N, C-alpha and C positions, 0 to 999 in steps of 0.2 A: 634736714642737715645733721641728723643724730650720728651719722657714720664720722663726721669730722671728729666728735667728742670721742669716739672708738680710736681714731688715729692720733688725736691729742694724748689720749692714754696710754697707747702702745708705746709711741716715739717718746713719751716724755717719763718712761719707765725708768730709764737711766738716770734721770734726774732724780727721781723717786728713791732710786737705790742710795743717791749721794746724800740726800736730805734725811729719809726715814729708815734707809739702811740701818742705821744704829740701833733702832728699835726692834726692825726687824730680826736683826743678829741675836738680839737679846730676850726676844720674847719666851716667856716662862712655858714653853709647849713641853708636853709630856712626849720625849723621844723614846720612850721605852717601847712604846706601841705605834705601829703605823697608822693603824686606823684613828686612834686619840689624836696624832699628830696632823693628820688630815682634817679631822673633826674640827680642832681648835683653830688650824689654819683658816679654815673657812668661817669660824666665828669672828677670828680677826678682820677678815676681808668684808664681812658682813657688816660690823661696825663701822668701818671705813665708808662703805657705800651709802649706808642710813644716814650719816653726818654729812656726807656730799649731797644727798638728795634733799635732806633738810635745808641745807643753804642754798641748793638749785631751786627748791620751791620757794623760797624768800627772794632770790633774786629773777626768778621767772615772774613772780608777781611785780615786783618794781618794771619788769620790762612791759607786763600787760597794762601796766598804770601809762607807760610811755607810748604804747600801742594806742589805747583808748585816747590819749592826748592828742593824735593825729600824726605820730611819726610813721606808723605803718612799716612798710619796707624800708623806709629810711632810718630805721632803727638796726636794720641789720648792716647798713652800710656804715652806719655810726661804729657800730660795735667792731666791724672789720677794720676800720680807719684805727680804732683806739688800740686794738692787738699790735697792728702794724707800727703804731708810732710807740708803744712800749718798748717793743725790739729795738728801735732805731735810736730811740733817746738814750744817750750816755747815762750809765748807773750813776754816774757822781750826780747828775741832777736830781735822782730819785731820792738819793741819800741826802741831799740837801734839803728836799723838800717831803720829807717822810710823814705821810698822812697816817702811818699806821701807829705812830707814837700813842694817840689815846687809848689803844687797844692794849698796849704792853700789860696792864694791869690784869686783863682778862686774860689774856695768853698765858701769863703767869700762873695764873690758878687753873688753867687747862694742863701746863705743863706739872705742875703740883699734882693734880689727880692722876696723870698718865704716869708719873713716878711712882706713884703709892701702888697702883695696880701692876707695875713691872715687877714687884717684889712677891706677887701674890700668884699661885698656882691653883687656877679655878677657871672653869669654862666663862663664868661671869666675868673674870678678871680679862680673859683674851678677847671677849666681845667689846669691853669696854676701853680696852687699850687701843683697838681700832676705832672706835666711835670718838675718843678724844684725840686720837692721831689726825683723824680727818678734819679738825678743828685748828690744827697748827698751822702757824702763816707759810704760804707756799706759792712762789710766782706761777707756777705751772697751774695750780687751782685756780688762781687769779683769771689765767687767760681762758680756762674752761667756764668761769663764772662769767665772763663777756659772752660767752656762746650763749650761757642758758637765759641770759637777759635777752638776745636777740631773738629767743624763740616767742617773745611776747604773750607767754602763759606759764602760769604757775606749775601746773602739771607737767609740761613739755620741760620745763626748767629742772625740775626734778630729775624727770627722766634723762635728760641730757647729760646732768652731774652723775646719774647712777650708771650709764655707759661708759663715761670718763672714768670712772671707778673699776669698772670691768676691764677697762683696757689696761689699768697698771697691775692687773692680779698676776698675769704670768711672770714676769720679773720679781715682783715682790715675793711670790710663793718661792722662787728659786733663791731669793736672799735668804728666806726661813728655812729651807731645806738644806741649802749649799754652803750658806755664808757669802762672804765676799767673793763671789765666783766670776765676777766680770774684770777682765785684765783692767788698771788702771788707766793707760795709754787709751784702749778702746773707748773706755767710758768716757774720757775727755774728749775723743773726736767726736762721739755722739752727742755729747753734751752742746759741742759748737754747732751741730746740725740741728739740733732742737729749733732754736731761732728760725731757722729756714722754714720748718715744719709750720711754726706760729704764723710767718708771714703769708705762707700759702693758704692755712685756714683762713687769715684776714682777709685776703685776696678773694676766696670762694664765698665768704659772707659778703663782700662789696658786690660781687657779681650776683647773688642770690636776689640783692636789694635793688639792683637796678633792673632786674625784670626784662632780660634779653630775649626770652624765649627758648632759652636752652633747656633741653629736659632734664629733669632731676639736679643742675646746677644752677639755672638762673631762669625759673618759670615765668611765665608773661606777667604783667601787671595785675591783669584780671584774676588769675590764679591766686595772688599775693592779698587781694582783697577779702576781707571776710566781714559779711553782714550778719549781725543778731536779728533782722527783721526777715522770717520766712518769705514774707511776701515779696521782697526782693529778688529772692531765689527763683519764684515763680514768675515773677517777670522776666527775668534772663532768659528762662526756659522758654517761654512763649516767643520771644523775640528772635530766637535762635531756630 
Protein backbone atom coordinates (compact mmCIF):
# COMPACT_ATOMS: atom_id res chain seq x y z
CA UNK A 1 0.00 0.00 0.00
CA UNK A 2 3.03 2.30 -0.26
CA UNK A 3 1.59 3.81 -3.44
CA UNK A 4 -1.24 5.28 -1.35
CA UNK A 5 1.40 7.30 0.52
CA UNK A 6 2.67 8.71 -2.78
CA UNK A 7 -0.86 9.57 -3.93
CA UNK A 8 -1.61 11.22 -0.59
CA UNK A 9 1.60 13.25 -0.84
CA UNK A 10 0.99 14.33 -4.43
CA UNK A 11 -2.68 15.18 -3.93
CA UNK A 12 -2.04 16.86 -0.61
CA UNK A 13 0.78 19.04 -1.95
CA UNK A 14 -1.68 21.87 -2.51
CA UNK A 15 -2.53 21.69 1.18
CA UNK A 16 1.21 21.79 1.89
CA UNK A 17 1.59 24.96 -0.17
CA UNK A 18 -1.17 26.57 1.89
CA UNK A 19 0.30 25.46 5.24
CA UNK A 20 4.05 25.32 4.62
CA UNK A 21 4.16 27.52 1.51
CA UNK A 22 5.04 30.66 3.51
CA UNK A 23 8.13 28.82 4.80
CA UNK A 24 9.07 27.69 1.29
CA UNK A 25 8.64 31.23 -0.07
CA UNK A 26 11.12 32.70 2.42
CA UNK A 27 13.71 29.92 2.53
CA UNK A 28 17.20 31.49 2.79
CA UNK A 29 18.43 29.76 -0.38
CA UNK A 30 21.24 31.14 -2.51
CA UNK A 31 19.50 32.22 -5.74
CA UNK A 32 22.69 33.59 -7.28
CA UNK A 33 23.70 30.10 -8.37
CA UNK A 34 21.33 27.53 -9.86
CA UNK A 35 23.45 24.62 -8.63
CA UNK A 36 23.44 25.98 -5.06
CA UNK A 37 19.70 26.62 -5.25
CA UNK A 38 19.04 23.03 -6.33
CA UNK A 39 21.42 21.58 -3.71
CA UNK A 40 19.93 23.63 -0.88
CA UNK A 41 16.40 22.75 -1.97
CA UNK A 42 17.36 19.08 -1.83
CA UNK A 43 18.72 19.61 1.69
CA UNK A 44 15.43 21.19 2.76
CA UNK A 45 13.42 18.26 1.37
CA UNK A 46 15.84 15.76 2.88
CA UNK A 47 15.30 17.32 6.29
CA UNK A 48 11.51 17.04 5.90
CA UNK A 49 11.66 13.44 4.73
CA UNK A 50 13.93 12.41 7.61
CA UNK A 51 11.60 13.97 10.19
CA UNK A 52 8.58 12.31 8.52
CA UNK A 53 10.43 8.99 8.55
CA UNK A 54 11.29 9.28 12.24
CA UNK A 55 7.65 9.95 13.11
CA UNK A 56 6.62 7.09 10.82
CA UNK A 57 9.11 4.81 12.60
CA UNK A 58 7.46 5.59 15.94
CA UNK A 59 3.89 5.15 14.67
CA UNK A 60 4.85 2.03 12.71
CA UNK A 61 6.19 0.62 15.97
CA UNK A 62 2.85 1.41 17.61
CA UNK A 63 1.16 -0.38 14.73
CA UNK A 64 3.42 -3.39 15.27
CA UNK A 65 2.31 -3.52 18.89
CA UNK A 66 -1.33 -3.50 17.80
CA UNK A 67 -0.57 -6.13 15.17
CA UNK A 68 1.11 -8.46 17.69
CA UNK A 69 -1.81 -7.89 20.06
CA UNK A 70 -3.98 -9.77 17.56
CA UNK A 71 -5.45 -7.03 15.38
CA UNK A 72 -3.58 -8.22 12.23
CA UNK A 73 -5.52 -7.20 9.11
CA UNK A 74 -8.23 -5.62 11.29
CA UNK A 75 -5.67 -2.91 12.00
CA UNK A 76 -5.88 -1.84 8.34
CA UNK A 77 -9.68 -1.74 8.56
CA UNK A 78 -9.55 0.34 11.74
CA UNK A 79 -7.13 2.90 10.24
CA UNK A 80 -9.28 3.16 7.11
CA UNK A 81 -12.40 3.79 9.19
CA UNK A 82 -10.57 6.45 11.24
CA UNK A 83 -9.41 8.20 8.03
CA UNK A 84 -12.96 8.37 6.69
CA UNK A 85 -14.40 9.41 10.08
CA UNK A 86 -11.96 12.31 10.38
CA UNK A 87 -13.07 13.61 6.98
CA UNK A 88 -16.78 13.22 7.71
CA UNK A 89 -16.87 14.53 11.30
CA UNK A 90 -17.42 18.34 11.35
CA UNK A 91 -14.35 20.45 12.12
CA UNK A 92 -16.23 22.15 14.96
CA UNK A 93 -16.27 18.90 16.92
CA UNK A 94 -12.50 18.49 16.56
CA UNK A 95 -12.00 22.07 17.69
CA UNK A 96 -14.15 21.38 20.73
CA UNK A 97 -12.12 18.29 21.65
CA UNK A 98 -8.64 19.39 20.69
CA UNK A 99 -6.31 16.63 21.85
CA UNK A 100 -3.17 18.42 20.63
CA UNK A 101 -3.28 21.15 23.32
CA UNK A 102 -0.72 19.35 25.55
CA UNK A 103 1.68 19.47 22.59
CA UNK A 104 1.42 23.25 22.13
CA UNK A 105 4.49 23.89 24.28
CA UNK A 106 6.61 21.45 22.26
CA UNK A 107 5.24 22.85 18.98
CA UNK A 108 6.08 26.36 20.21
CA UNK A 109 9.72 25.32 20.71
CA UNK A 110 9.81 23.74 17.24
CA UNK A 111 8.49 26.97 15.71
CA UNK A 112 11.06 28.96 17.67
CA UNK A 113 13.89 26.80 16.33
CA UNK A 114 12.47 27.00 12.83
CA UNK A 115 12.27 30.78 13.00
CA UNK A 116 15.87 31.10 14.18
CA UNK A 117 17.20 29.02 11.26
CA UNK A 118 15.14 30.98 8.71
CA UNK A 119 17.42 33.95 9.42
CA UNK A 120 20.59 31.98 8.63
CA UNK A 121 22.02 31.32 5.19
CA UNK A 122 23.86 28.01 5.34
CA UNK A 123 23.43 24.43 4.15
CA UNK A 124 23.02 23.30 7.75
CA UNK A 125 20.24 25.83 8.27
CA UNK A 126 18.36 24.66 5.15
CA UNK A 127 18.50 21.04 6.30
CA UNK A 128 17.33 21.92 9.83
CA UNK A 129 14.51 24.14 8.49
CA UNK A 130 13.21 21.12 6.61
CA UNK A 131 13.74 18.87 9.63
CA UNK A 132 11.78 21.09 12.02
CA UNK A 133 9.19 21.82 9.30
CA UNK A 134 8.35 18.12 9.29
CA UNK A 135 7.35 18.25 12.96
CA UNK A 136 4.84 21.08 12.57
CA UNK A 137 1.20 20.01 13.11
CA UNK A 138 -0.56 19.18 9.84
CA UNK A 139 -3.83 17.36 9.21
CA UNK A 140 -2.46 15.76 6.06
CA UNK A 141 0.55 14.38 7.93
CA UNK A 142 -1.85 12.93 10.50
CA UNK A 143 -3.65 11.08 7.70
CA UNK A 144 -0.35 9.67 6.45
CA UNK A 145 0.53 8.59 9.99
CA UNK A 146 -2.64 6.49 10.11
CA UNK A 147 -1.29 4.75 7.03
CA UNK A 148 2.07 4.17 8.72
CA UNK A 149 0.30 2.61 11.72
CA UNK A 150 -1.58 0.23 9.43
CA UNK A 151 1.70 -1.15 8.06
CA UNK A 152 2.12 -2.91 11.41
CA UNK A 153 5.89 -2.54 11.18
CA UNK A 154 8.31 0.18 12.35
CA UNK A 155 10.50 0.08 9.23
CA UNK A 156 7.53 0.03 6.86
CA UNK A 157 5.96 2.85 8.86
CA UNK A 158 9.10 4.95 8.31
CA UNK A 159 9.13 4.00 4.61
CA UNK A 160 5.46 4.93 4.25
CA UNK A 161 6.10 8.42 5.62
CA UNK A 162 9.25 8.80 3.49
CA UNK A 163 7.24 8.02 0.34
CA UNK A 164 4.58 10.47 1.49
CA UNK A 165 7.28 13.14 1.85
CA UNK A 166 8.61 12.35 -1.63
CA UNK A 167 5.11 12.88 -3.01
CA UNK A 168 5.07 16.45 -1.67
CA UNK A 169 8.40 17.38 -3.30
CA UNK A 170 7.27 18.49 -6.81
CA UNK A 171 4.84 21.24 -5.76
CA UNK A 172 6.90 22.31 -2.75
CA UNK A 173 9.90 22.68 -5.06
CA UNK A 174 7.76 24.80 -7.36
CA UNK A 175 6.89 26.99 -4.37
CA UNK A 176 10.60 27.48 -3.61
CA UNK A 177 11.60 28.23 -7.20
CA UNK A 178 8.56 30.18 -8.39
CA UNK A 179 6.89 31.46 -5.23
CA UNK A 180 3.09 31.48 -5.05
CA UNK A 181 2.65 30.07 -8.55
CA UNK A 182 -0.70 28.31 -8.03
CA UNK A 183 -3.82 30.37 -8.67
CA UNK A 184 -5.83 30.81 -5.45
CA UNK A 185 -9.11 29.61 -7.01
CA UNK A 186 -7.44 26.48 -8.38
CA UNK A 187 -5.82 25.82 -5.01
CA UNK A 188 -9.18 26.14 -3.25
CA UNK A 189 -10.80 23.69 -5.67
CA UNK A 190 -8.05 21.13 -5.13
CA UNK A 191 -8.20 21.69 -1.37
CA UNK A 192 -11.86 20.67 -1.52
CA UNK A 193 -10.90 17.55 -3.48
CA UNK A 194 -8.29 16.40 -0.93
CA UNK A 195 -10.91 14.93 1.49
CA UNK A 196 -12.20 12.83 -1.42
CA UNK A 197 -8.70 11.38 -1.93
CA UNK A 198 -8.46 10.68 1.81
CA UNK A 199 -11.80 8.82 1.78
CA UNK A 200 -10.70 6.77 -1.26
CA UNK A 201 -7.44 5.84 0.47
CA UNK A 202 -9.40 4.99 3.64
CA UNK A 203 -11.63 2.67 1.59
CA UNK A 204 -8.54 1.03 0.09
CA UNK A 205 -7.20 0.32 3.58
CA UNK A 206 -10.54 -1.21 4.54
CA UNK A 207 -10.52 -3.39 1.41
CA UNK A 208 -6.97 -4.46 2.19
CA UNK A 209 -8.00 -5.54 5.67
CA UNK A 210 -11.03 -7.50 4.44
CA UNK A 211 -8.78 -9.88 2.48
CA UNK A 212 -11.15 -10.33 -0.47
CA UNK A 213 -8.51 -11.92 -2.69
CA UNK A 214 -8.20 -8.93 -5.05
CA UNK A 215 -4.56 -8.78 -6.25
CA UNK A 216 -2.56 -5.79 -4.91
CA UNK A 217 -5.68 -4.18 -3.38
CA UNK A 218 -7.19 -6.78 -1.07
CA UNK A 219 -4.98 -9.89 -0.83
CA UNK A 220 -6.48 -13.01 0.72
CA UNK A 221 -6.46 -13.54 4.49
CA UNK A 222 -3.70 -16.16 4.11
CA UNK A 223 -1.34 -13.62 2.53
CA UNK A 224 -2.06 -11.09 5.25
CA UNK A 225 -1.06 -13.50 8.01
CA UNK A 226 2.58 -13.29 9.08
CA UNK A 227 4.22 -15.98 11.17
CA UNK A 228 7.41 -15.57 13.17
CA UNK A 229 7.86 -19.37 13.28
CA UNK A 230 9.70 -20.81 10.23
CA UNK A 231 8.19 -24.24 11.00
CA UNK A 232 4.75 -22.85 10.19
CA UNK A 233 5.94 -21.86 6.73
CA UNK A 234 7.34 -25.37 6.13
CA UNK A 235 4.03 -26.90 7.16
CA UNK A 236 2.14 -24.66 4.72
CA UNK A 237 4.46 -25.58 1.88
CA UNK A 238 4.03 -29.32 2.56
CA UNK A 239 0.27 -29.03 2.70
CA UNK A 240 0.28 -27.38 -0.71
